[in-house]
N, C-alpha and C positions, 0 to 999 in steps of 0.2 A: 507518341510516348511522352508522358508528362516530364517537364523539366525537373531535375533533382531538387532544385531550389523549392519547388512547390511541394515535393513529397516530404522533405525534411525541414521542419520549421525550427528556427533558432530564436530563443527568447533570452534576454539578459536579465539577471536578477542579482541583487545585493543582499546578503544575509543580514538580518536585523537583530538587534539585541533581544527583542522579545521572543526570538526563536531559539535561544540558548537555554540549556538545562543547567543543573547544578555543577556539571563538569566544565561549563564554559563553551560547549559545542552544541550545534543544532541537534535536537533530539530526533529519534526516528519518526515520531509523530509529526514533527514540523517538516521533516524531509517529505513526508507524504502530503502535507498541506501545500508545500511549495510546488510539488509536481501537479497537484490538483489545480492550483492557480495557473500553472503553465499550460495545462490542457485547455482551460477556459480561455486563456490568452490566445492560444493557437487558432481558435475558431473566430477570433476577431481580425485575423490577418486576411486581407482582401484576396490574396492569391493562394490561400491554403487550399490544396486540392480537394479534400473530402468535404469541405464546407458545403452545406445544403443537401448532402446525400444521406445524412443520419438524422432521424427525427428526435433523438434524445436517448439517453441510456442510463443504466445503473451499474455500479461497480460489482463485479462478480468475484474477482480475486486480484491480489496484488503480490508481487515479489520484488524485494529490494536487496541490492548488494551495496554495502558500505565499504568504500576503499580508503578514503581519507576523511578525517573529521572536518566539519564546516565550522568556521569561527566568524565572529562578528566582523562585518566589513568585507568578507570574501566576495569578490565579484565573480559571478558565474555566467556561463553560456550554456543554456539547457536546450538540448536537441529533443524534439518530439516527432515521432513518425508512427505510421501504421505498421505493426510488426507481424500481424496475422489477421486473416479474415475467414470467418466461418459462415454458416447460414444465417444465424441471428446474433452472433457475437463477433467481436474483434478485439485485438490487443493493441494498446499503445506501447511503444518503446520509448525509453527516456535515457539520455546520457547527460550527466552534469559534469562540466569541465570548469576548473578554476582558471580564470583568464590569466592571472598573474604568472603562472608557471606551466599552463597547459595540461595539468594533471587531471585525469578522470577521478572524480571524488565519489561518484555513485552511479549506479545503473538501476533501471527498474523496468518492470513489465506490469501493465494494468489491463485486466480483461474486463471489457464492458459488454453488457447485454443490450442490444438495440431494442428500444421500446416503441410500440405504436399504441393506438387507442385501447387495444384489447390485451396488451401484454407484449411478450417478445415478438419482434417483427423481423421478417427477412430483410437482409441488407441488399441494396442495389448491387448487382454483380460488378459494376464498374469500380466499386470500392477496392476490389482485389487487385486492380491495376496500380494502386497506390502503395502497395506493400514495399517496404525498404528492407534490404538485406543488411541489417546492422545487428551487432551483438546485443542481446537482451536476456536477462536471466530467466531460466526455466523454473517453474514452480517446484517446490520441494514436495516429493511424494508423501502423502499422508501416512504416518506410521501406525499400523494396526498392531500395536505391541502391548506389553504388560503394563497395566495401570494399577498394580497392587500397591505401589508406593507413590500415590499422587498427593498433591497439596491443593487445597481449595480456599477461595475467599469469596464472600458474597457482598453485594451492595445494591443500592437503588439507583437506577439510571436517572441522571439529572436533566432538567430541561435544557441546560446549556450544552449538553452533549449532542443535541439535535441540530440539523442544518436546515436550509431553506426548503428541503424536500419533505420535512416533517418526520424524519427518522434520524437515528444516530449516524453521524458522518463517518465515512470510511476511515478517516485518519484517527478518529477516536478509538477505534478498535486496536490500532497500533499502540495508542497510549495505554489501553487496557492491558495489552500483553506486556508492555514495558513496566507498568505498575505492578503487575502480578509477579513478574520475575524478581523485581526489587523486594517486594514483601516476602516472597519465598526465601530469598537469600538472607534477609534480616531475621527470619524465623529459624535459620539454620537448616532448612530442608535441602535435601540433595538436588531437588529440581530448581533451586535458586541459581541464578547466573549473574556473576559480577562482570563489570567491564562493559565495553561497547559491543553490540552485535556485529558480526560480519555479514550476516544475511538474515532476512525476515520474510516469511511467506504467510499470507493470510487469505482465507477463503470465506466469503460472505454468504451465509446460508439463508438466514431469515432477517427481516427488519427488526430493530429494537427501538422502543419508544420510552419517553420520559415517564417515570413513575413505576416502571416494571422492576421486579426483583430478579436479579441475575446472579449467576455463580460461574466463576472461571476455575477450571481444574488445570493443573500443570504437572507434568511428569517427565522423567528422563527417558528418551527413546533408545532403541537398540544401537542407533548410530551415534549416540552421544549428544544429539540436539535436544532441545526442550520443546515438548508439544503443549498446546493450549487449546482448551475447548470451552466455549462460553455457552451456557444453557439458561433457559428461562425457568424460573421457579414459580410454582412447584411442579410444573408439567415435565421438566427435563428436556424440553424441545431444544435441539441444537441450533444456535444462532450463528456461531462463527467457529472456525478451526484455524489454527496457525502453528508455525514452528519458528524457532530461533536457533541460529548457530552463532556462538560467541567466541571471543578471545579475551585476553587480559589487558587489552589496550586501554 
């Protein structure tokens, strides 16, 4: 049985000024970037158990719970672990703890599809022995509800939205959601949502590239959350789906 130290990797991180938004706290998009950085860092740790057992992967879905705001200079200890293993996909779990007071400030789950030369590839069965039983948020169920009162905005994907893999980075979709809810709120639409989110869930369906024309629709779900759907224009092909639950913080 692998040592727990090998199964759960701890990385320290200090929140930087460039990660703050207009509220003076780290934006949801930057929280996603910090956790992506943490996952990259975990694979550089010599005794990280899954190292060498995964050929590479692409994000399939992400779910974030925001408990406390992150401010400039906050020192964090970020735990990363394997939360679930399927045939060709697995989940990372994350827990962000503020070192100063020990408070859990955020939790996350990221689903990754394992890739081989020809696409999704089966995982080595030994990876399942590295699963850690730690709390990680479950994805919000996609609401198949009434879209009669939706709000939309359109734009052109920028080259700076892309990452080293040649497509829009997973964290930029979180930015797209945040931008859309802000614009909808300023437009006075019912789907707009003020304040900080308490949770955000995103599903990556298709790749998006610089120069493409896209449209995001948002609407209020039956449960009171806001749903978001990004499509490619003019085909209407779905690229991403997401949900936000918010409060007035």
